[in-house]
N, C-alpha and C positions, 0 to 999 in steps of 0.2 A: 369880196376877198378879204376886206378888213375884218369882217365878222368871223371868217374862218380862222384867221391868225389869232384872234382873241380866244377862240375855243381851243386851238392847239396849245396855246400858252397855258390856259387853265388846266388842261389834261396833263401837261408836263409837270405841273406842280402837285397835282392830286395823287397820281400813281405812286411816286416815291413815298409820299406821306402814308398811303395805305399800306405799302410794303413795310415801312418802319413800324406801323401800328401792329401788324401781325407779329413781328419779332418781339415787341414789348409784351404781347399777350402770352408769350411762352410757346407758341406754336411755330416750330422751325419751318422755314421755307424750304431748306435743303437738308438732307441727312448728313450726320457727322460720322467720322470713323473712330470716335472714342470707344474703348471697350466697355461692356456692360457686365456687372458682377453676376456670377452664377448663383443660383439658389443654393441654400445649404443642403448638404448631403442628407439623405434620410437616415434616421437612427438605425443603429445596428440591430439585427434580429437576435434576440436572446439565444445563446447557445452557439453562436457562430464566432469564429476566431478571425481577427484582423491581422494584417501584415505587421502591425506595430506591436503585436503580442499583448493586446490590452485585456484579453480574457484570462481567466484562470480555470480551475477544475473544481467541481463540486461532487463529492462522494456522499452517497446516501446509503446508510446502513440500517439494518433491523436488529433489535436487541431484545432478547427475552429475559435478560438479566440472570443472576446466579440461581434464582428460583427455578428456572427452566433448565439451565445447564447442570447445576449440581444437585437439584432436588431440595425439598423443604418439608417441614412438618405442618400439617393442616391444623386449624384451630381445635379440631377434635381428636388430635393425636395420631393421625395417619401419616406415615412416612411416604411421601410421594416422590417418585423418580420417573422422569420422562425418557422414553426412547426417541420419540419424535414429537414435535409440535409444529404442524404446518399451518401457515396462513397464506392466503392468496390476496395479493395487494395490487390495486389498479389505480391509474391516474395519480400516481405519486408526484406531488408538485411542491417545489420550494419557492418561497416568496421573499422579496425585499418589501417590507411594508412601512408606511409612514402615514399616520402615527403607528407605533408598534401595535400589533393585533393582540387584544386581550380576550381570550375565548370565554372568560367568565363574566364579561361585561355586557354581552349581547350586542356588541358593536360590530360593524361591518368590516371585513378585511379589505383594505385598500392597498393594492400592489403596484409598485413602481417597476418591478422586474419579476419575472417568474420563469422557472425552468421545470418542464414536465417530462417524466419518464414515459416511454412508450410501452404499451402492452401490459399484460398481467404478469406479475412476478410471484412465483411460488417459492417460499423460503421456509427452511426448517430452523426454527429458533433454538432447537436443541444444540445446534452448532457443534463446535469442537474447541478444546483448549487453544488450539493453534489459530482458530478463526472464531472468536467468541461473538463477534457481531457480523453476520453475513452481509456482504456488500450487495445492494440491489443494483447499483449502477454508478459509474463515474462519467460525468457529462461536462462538456465545456460550459462555462457560465460567466456572465459579465461580473466584474468585481463588485463587491459590496457586502453588506451584512444580511444574510438570509435569516430572517428572524420569525419565520412562520413556515409550517409544513402541513400539508393535507394529504390524505389518501383514502381510498375506499377498500374495504374488505369485501370481496365478492366470491361467489361460488366459482371454483376453478372448472375449467373445461377439459383438463388433462392432468396427468401426473397422479401421485398418491392421494391427493386431496380433491380429486375431481368431484364436482357436485356439492362441495362444501366450502365454506369460508374459513373455518377453523377445524383442525383435526388434532386431537390430543391422544397420544399412544404412550402408555406407561404402566407402572405397577404401583400399588399402594399396600403398605404393610402395617399391621397393628396387632399386638398381642398374639403373635405367631401366625396370624392369618395373612395370606398374600392374595391380593385381588388384581390380576391384570385387567387393564381397561383400555377401551378405545371409544372416545366420545367424538361424534361427527356432527358439527353444528352448521346449519345452513343459513343462519341469519346474516343478511348483508347490511353493512353499516358504513357510514362515511364520517371521518374524523378531520376536524380542522383545528390546528394547534398553533399556539404562539411560540415564543422563543424557548429554546432548549434550556432546561434548568438542571444544573449539575455542578460537579466539582470544577469543570472548565467550561468556558464559553465556546459554543460551536456555531458554525455557519458563516464565518468570515472568509471570503474569497478575495485574494489579492492578485494583481496581474502576474501571470506566470506561476502561481502557486495553487495549492489544493486546500480547500476547506471541507468540512464534514458536517452533515446533519444526521440525526438519529430518530427513527421511529421506534418507540419503546413500548413493550407490552408487559403489563403487570398481572401475571396469572395468579399471584397470591391473593388478588382481590376476589377470585372465585372461591377459593378454599380456605382463606384465612391464613394466619401466620402464628404457629405455635410458640414462636419466640417472642411474640408481642403479648402484652397483658390481655386478659380475657375481655376487659371493658374497652380495649382500644377500638377505634372506629372500624378498622379493617376487619376485626373479628366480630363485632356486633352486626355488621352488614353481610358478612360472607356466608355462603351456603355451607361450607365445610365439605368433608368427603363422606361422612357417614351416610347421608341420603343416597349417594351414588353406590357405595359399597352394599347397601341393603338391596340393591337391584340385581346383585350377582346371580347369574344362572350358570351352573356348571363351574362355579368358582371364578367366573370372569364377567365383566360388563362390556358389551359391545353394542352401542346404541346410537341412533340418529336423533336429531332434534325431535322429530315426530314421536319416536318411541319414548324418549325422555318425557315428553308432554303427557303421554298416556300412562307412564309408570310412576312418575313422581307425584307427590301430592300437589294440589293446585297451588298451595302456598310456596312449596319448594321450587316448583317450576317457574313461578313468577319471580321468585328471588333470583334464580339463575338468569332470567331475562333482564331483570333490573341491573344485574352486575355486568353484563356483557359490554355495555357502553363505557365502563370504567377500565377496560383493557388498554385502550389507546392513550399513550402519553408521549411527551418529548422529554426524556429523562424523568424528572419529577414534575415537569410542567404539565398542565392539564389541557384538555381538548374539548371542543364542542363535538357532540355526536348527533348524527341524524340518520334517518333511513337512507340507504344508498338508492340512487335512481339512475 
């Protein structure tokens, strides 16, 4: 009996000590009713609007500049006026980049935010005085500075430029000769551009307000600019219009890329191909060009 009392006494002291030890190790013996903080909410999906009105709107436009809208003189003296200049644009995407993307440095574009337009947009850059820069889309966008823009020029599947990435319809005049022309080009290209360069800064979206970005197309690069000096880079590199006018059949030119390749000299056709990547700009800002995939 005395031995049993000793054992019970020892157990009475050990059990509370064990329980206290568990509490000191941080493992609770019983659950508590204190609240547990919820995990942070996932980030907003770009292009969605929140109840607090934290998004704005981004308008993306295409601009053929006055060369397309009003016409111009080529480096070899042809007065060119366009009826239509169609381009088919796909995967048009605006980015907020940090560091700012420089297309001439060979660096990689690193985007913190991006907004992409759906589908293929066929736009006539000839536009009208009332609508000089046709709107591709207006989309909800998270606030910030959109300082990069990319797009692909692809062969359209419908509309007036179906089967082609670029279609130019116009007339050229020189020394009393008038040559109506339609040039249908099927080369697909992808442009990745940095920040818009122009008289005003573009791409800033604030909560509840609208910003704008512009895909710009420099068609004077193809034919040159008669108002610029002959030794200006744009004229030294340009094809001019004389090689196109020389292809007139029945006083007009209506040719596809394949037909131009067959009819132009090898040198002139290669010059045209070398110039096409220079079409895409953001204002006066340059772009990287690659084959569309």
